[in-house]
C-alpha positions as semicolon CSV with decimal commas, in nm:
position;residue;x (nm);y (nm);z (nm)
1;M;1,059;0,628;-4,028
2;F;0,939;0,782;-3,702
3;I;1,160;0,978;-3,466
4;T;1,064;1,043;-3,106
5;K;1,175;1,332;-2,886
6;R;1,111;1,395;-2,518
7;F;0,952;1,721;-2,407
8;V;0,807;1,897;-2,107
9;F;0,461;2,036;-2,175
10;K;0,530;2,389;-2,048
11;K;0,190;2,552;-2,048
12;Y;-0,136;2,507;-2,235
13;D;-0,201;2,821;-2,441
14;T;-0,563;2,913;-2,362
15;S;-0,554;3,210;-2,603
16;R;-0,570;2,975;-2,902
17;P;-0,870;2,770;-3,015
18;A;-0,947;2,494;-2,765
19;W;-0,883;2,133;-2,859
20;K;-1,101;1,854;-2,739
21;N;-0,995;1,738;-2,394
22;H;-0,856;2,083;-2,316
23;T;-0,921;2,031;-1,944
24;K;-0,694;1,725;-1,959
25;L;-0,425;1,936;-2,128
26;L;-0,447;2,188;-1,844
27;A;-0,397;1,901;-1,598
28;H;-0,083;1,788;-1,786
29;E;0,105;2,121;-1,763
30;G;0,462;2,061;-1,650
31;M;0,456;1,689;-1,732
32;E;0,690;1,505;-1,965
33;C;0,571;1,362;-2,296
34;T;0,701;1,205;-2,616
35;G;0,655;1,375;-2,953
36;Y;0,635;1,178;-3,276
37;F;0,790;1,306;-3,600
38;L;0,861;1,172;-3,946
39;E;1,232;1,155;-4,019
40;D;1,209;1,424;-4,288
41;D;0,966;1,658;-4,107
42;E;1,039;2,025;-4,141
43;V;0,955;2,265;-3,860
44;L;0,599;2,195;-3,751
45;D;0,349;2,418;-3,574
46;M;0,177;2,124;-3,406
47;V;0,280;1,775;-3,304
48;E;0,114;1,462;-3,167
49;V;0,240;1,381;-2,817
50;K;0,184;1,101;-2,569
51;F;0,218;1,164;-2,198
52;D;0,363;0,904;-1,964
53;D;0,013;0,827;-1,828
54;G;-0,103;0,731;-2,180
55;F;-0,296;1,051;-2,264
56;K;-0,246;1,156;-2,629
57;A;-0,299;1,504;-2,768
58;T;-0,203;1,742;-3,046
59;V;-0,020;2,045;-2,911
60;Y;0,157;2,351;-3,046
61;M;0,537;2,325;-3,060
62;D;0,580;2,647;-2,860
63;E;0,397;2,481;-2,570
64;L;0,680;2,227;-2,546
65;K;1,038;2,242;-2,418
66;E;1,269;1,973;-2,554
67;I;1,456;1,761;-2,302
68;K;1,813;1,705;-2,412
């Protein structure tokens, strides 16, 4: 079963290897997104997120701040 959590994409970490669409990630800094997890996921380094405008990306967990 999937679990979703809401996050703010704090800042794209340019010191790490660039993902495809990295310019779009830079444009999404500070925006809210939804992260998708499996119910039994342990702590992950990366997660798939979908921004409210429909853009999807894989980001590092430390680039996100959970919204409670």
